[in-house]
N, C-alpha and C positions, 0 to 999 in steps of 0.2 A: 760323789756327795756322801759324807759321813752320816749314817743314820743314828740319831740320838734318841733319848727316851720318849720325847714328845712325838716324834715321827713313828716310833714303834707302837705307842699307844694308839695313835691315829690309824695305823695299819690294822690293828686288832679290831677297832670299831668298824672299819670297812668290811673286814672279813665277817664280823658278827652280823652286819647288815645283809651280807650274802647268805649266811646261814638262815636268817629270818625269812629270806625270800624263798628258799627251797624247802623249809620245814616249819611247822607250827609248834615244835616241841618246847620253845622258850616262851610262848605266848602267855601261859599262866603266871610267869614270873615277871616279865617286862611290862605287860599290858597294864596291870594295876599301878605301875610307877609312871609310865609315859602318859597314861590317861589324864593325870593331874595337870600337866602343862601343855599337852597337845589337843585338849578339848575333844574328848571322845576319840581316843587313840584307835587306830586301825592298822592293819598289816602294812598298807601303803605308807602311812605316816611314819610308822616305826622304821621301815626300811630307809626312807628319806632321812629321818633324823640321825640314825647311827652312821649312814653313809656320808652325810654332810659334816657331821661332827668329826669323823675321822679325816675327811678331806681337808677341812679347815686346819686341823692340828698339823697335818703333814705340810701343807702349803705355807704355814706360818714360819717355817724354818728354811725356806728355799732362797730367799733374797738376802744377800750378804751386805749390800751397800746401805748407807744411811738413808732412811726415809722418814719424812715427817708423819709419823703414825697418827698423831692427834688430828692433823688436817684430814687424813683419810677416814678417821673415825667419824668426824663431823659430817663429811660427805656421805658416809654410809647411813648415818641417822637421817640426813636430809632425803636421800634417795628412798630409804625405807618408808619414811613418812609420805613422800609423794606417791609411791606405789600403793600404799594403803588408801590414800584419798582417791586415787584414780580408780581403784577397784570398786569403791562405793559409787563413784560417778558413773561407771559403766553399768552398775546395777540400776541406777536411776534412769539412765538413757534407755537401757534395755526395756524397762517397764513402761516408759512413755511410748516407745515404739510398738510394744505389744498391746498397749491399752489396758494394762492391769494395774491394780492398786500398789502403792509402795509398801503397805503393811501386809504383804502376803508372802507365803513360801510358794515358789514356782516349782512344779515337779514335772519334768519331761518323762514320758513313758516310751520314748524312742530309743532303741539300742540299750534297753535296761533303764531302770529308774534313776534319774539324776535330779537333785534339788538345788535350789539357790534362793537366797534372800538377802536383803540388806544387812541383816544381823549376822548372816553366815554365807558369804558369797562363794560360788564355785565357778564363776565365769572364766577366770584366768586358768583355773584347773582344767576346764573343758578344752581350752586351746592347746595346752601342753599335752593333755590326754589324747587329743586327736593326732598330734605329731608322734607321740610315743606309740600309739596304736598302729600307725602306718609303718613305723620303723621296727617295732618289736612286737607286733601283734601276736604271733604264735607263742611268745614267751611271757606275756602278761597273764598272770593267774586270775581265775574267776573271783577270788577273794579280794582283789584290788579294784576299787571303783575309780575309773579314770575320768568320769564325768563327761564322756563323749556325747551323751544324749543331749547335752545343752549346746553343743557346738553349732548346730544349725540356727540357733537363736542369738548367738553372740554377735554384737555389732562388728561389721567387717574390718574396722580400723583398730579393733582391740588388740590385734597382734603387735601393734606399735608399743603398747604398754609392756608386753612380754619382753621386748628387747631391752628394757631397763633392768631386768633381773640379772642377766650375766654381767652387766656393768656394776650392779650392786655387789655381786659375788667378788669381782676383781677388787673393788675398793675395800671390802672387808678383809681380803687377803693382805692387801697393802697395810691396812690398819693394824694387822696382827704381828707384823715383823718386829723382831728384836725386843720383845716384851717378856717380862717375867712369866714363868711357866703357868702360874695360877691365873694371870690375866689372859694368857692364850686360851686356857681351858674355858674361862668365862665367855670370852668373845666367840669361841667356837660353839659353845652351847647356845648362847643367846642368838647368834647369827643363824644357826640351824633352825631355831624356833621361828625367827622372823621370816625366813624364806618360806617355810612351811605355812605360816600364817598368811602371807601374801597370796600364795597359791590356793590354799584351802582354808577359807574362813574370812579373811579380810579385816577391816579396821576394828570390828567389835569382837573378834575371836581371841580366845585366851592365848594361843601361841604368838599372835601378833603383839599383844600387850607384853608378854614375857620377853619377846625379842627386842622390840623397839625401846622399851623402858630398861631392859637389861643392858643394852648398849649405852644408854644414857647414864645408867648407874656406874658402869665402868669408866665412862668419861668424867663423871663428877667425883666418884669415890673409889676408883680403882686403887689408888695409892693406899687408902685406909684398909681396904679389903686385903691387899697383899701384906700389909703390915700385921694385921691380925693373924692371918694364916702363917706367915713367916715366923711370928713370935710363938705361936702355939706349937709349931713343928720344929722350932729352933733351927730354921733354915737360913743360915747366914747368906748364902748365895741369893736367895729370893729377896731378903732384906736389902742386900747390897744393890741389886738391880733396881729395886723399887725406888731407891733414892734418886734415880735418874729420871723418874716419871712423877713429877709434882703436879697436883691439881692447880688449875689456873688461878684459884682464889687463895691458895696457901702462901704464907709468908709475904703477904701484900700489905700488911699493916691495917687490915680491915677491923672495924669494931667487932665485938663479940657477937652482937645480934646479926650483923651482916655476914659474918663468917658462918654462923649456924644456918642462916637462910640459904647461903650458897651450898652448904654441905647437904642439907636435907630437902632442898627444893624438889628433888626427884620424887619424894614421897607425896608431896602436895600435888604434883602433876598426875601421879598415878591415881590418887583419890578422885581428882576432878574427872579423869577419863572413865573411871569405873562408874561414877555417878552418871556421866553422860550415857554410858552403855545401857544402864538400867532405865534411865529416863526415856531413851528412844524405844526400848522394848515395851515399857508399860504405857507410854503415850500412844503407841500404835496398836495396842492390844484391843481386841474386840471381845469383851468379857461376857456379853449376853448370849452369844452363840458363835460357832464357827461358820463362816461363809465359804462354801466349797463350790468352785466353778469347774465343771468337767467339760472339756472342749473336744469336739469331734469324736464322740463315742462310736466305736465300730460295731457295737451290738447293744442290746438292752442291758442297762447297768443294774447289777445286783450287789448292793452293799451289805448283804447279810444281816448280822445282828446290830449293825451301827444304826442308832436311832436318828432318822433324818426326816426332814420336811421339804418337799419340793416347792420352791417359791417362784421359780421362773424358768421358762424354756424359750430360747431365742434362736432364730435362724437368720443368717444373712449370706451374702455371696461368698464369704471367706470361711465361715465356720458355724457349726452347731454347738450351742452351749446350754448346759443345764445347770442351774444354780440350786444348791441345797443349803439349808440351815441345819447344823448339827449341835446336839447337846453340848454345852460348854464344860460339862463334868469330865469329858475325856481329857487325858493328858495330851498336849499338843504333839509331842513326838510319837506317842503311841498311835494317835489318830492318823498321822501321816504315814506311818509304817503299815497300819491296817489297810488304809486306802491303797497303798502300793501293791499289796497282795490282791485286793479286790479288783483293782483296775488294771492289773497286768494284761498287756496286749488288748486292752478294751477302749483306749482313748489315746489322743495325741498328747495331751498334757492336762494337768489339773492344778488349781491354786487353792491354798488354804490360808485364811487370815490368821495373824498371830493371836496368841492368847498366853502371854507371859504369866498371867495369874494361875494358869493350870499347873505350873511347876511348884506352886506354894501349897497345894493341897496334899 
C-alpha cells in the first residue's frame, strides 16, 4: 500500500498521541487549544483525540473500490445520535434504580472519585474504563481518570450500548473513503470529537455537539467548505474532486428561500440544541442551596470550612445517609472538588444538586 500525505499526517498524529501518553511536556501548548472543543480537556481526552484523529485519516485511504460515502455518513449521524440518546437514557434508568434525583451529580468514592450526571454522563466511560483497566491496568497512568468507580452502579445491560461504538467507527471509516483531503480532515476531526463525547460527556457535552453537528455540517455544506478552501489555496486538485460531491439540494431548481433554508439549516439546529442544553441546566438548578447527600460514611464527616447545615439523617437496611444544605454562593465545580478531598475514603458515594446559576457569578 502506497503511503500518501494524508496517511503520513495521520501517522504523525498517532505518534503525537503516544508522546502525550508518556510525557506532559506538551500540555501547556495543546491543553488551551483542545480545552475549547473537548469540554475541559484532560490527558486522557487529548490522547484519545489525537489517536482517533490519526487513525481516521489513515483508514480513510485504505479502501479502493467505489463506496456510497453519503449513505454511510447518514448512518454515522444516525448511530451517533442514537448513542447520545441512549447515554442519557442510561443516566435516567441508573438514577431511578438508585433512588436519586435527576438533577444531581452522582460522585462515587470507590476506586477513586468518579462523577456522572445527565448534563455530563460518564456511565459508558466507566464500562470502557473497567475493560481497559483489566487489560492495561499497569500501563494506565494516575493522571488518566477511567471512571471505574462508577462501574458497580452501571445497569448490567449497558454494555450492549457500548457495542454500537465500534459499528459507528466502521461507518465513519466507510463515509471517509475517496473524499477530498479537506473533507477527510473535517470528518476525522468531528468524528474524533463525537466518539469522545459519547464516551465522556453525553448528549449535552461540547465534544458531542461539535461531533454530531460537524458531521451534519459536512453532509450539508461539505461542498462549499471545500470550494472555499480550494479557492483560497488555489488547489485545483481539491476543487476538481469537490465537483464530484454535490449537496443533495444543489442544482435542483429550488427557489432561493428553499435553497438558503437547506444550506443553513444546520445552524438553526445547533441553536435549538444549545437552547435545550441551557434550558435543562437551569430548569433543574436548585439556586437556594445545594442539597448534598452523603451515603454510608465510614467515619465522622468533617467538611472543614464548607458552610453546611445538617437537615436530615436517615438509616435503613441498605444505607446510612446524611443530608446537608450548603451555601449556594459556592461554584458548583469547586464545591464538588472540595467535597472530593474532604470525603476521600470517607463514604461510598455522595450526590450534589445542580446549580447552573453559580457559573454566572
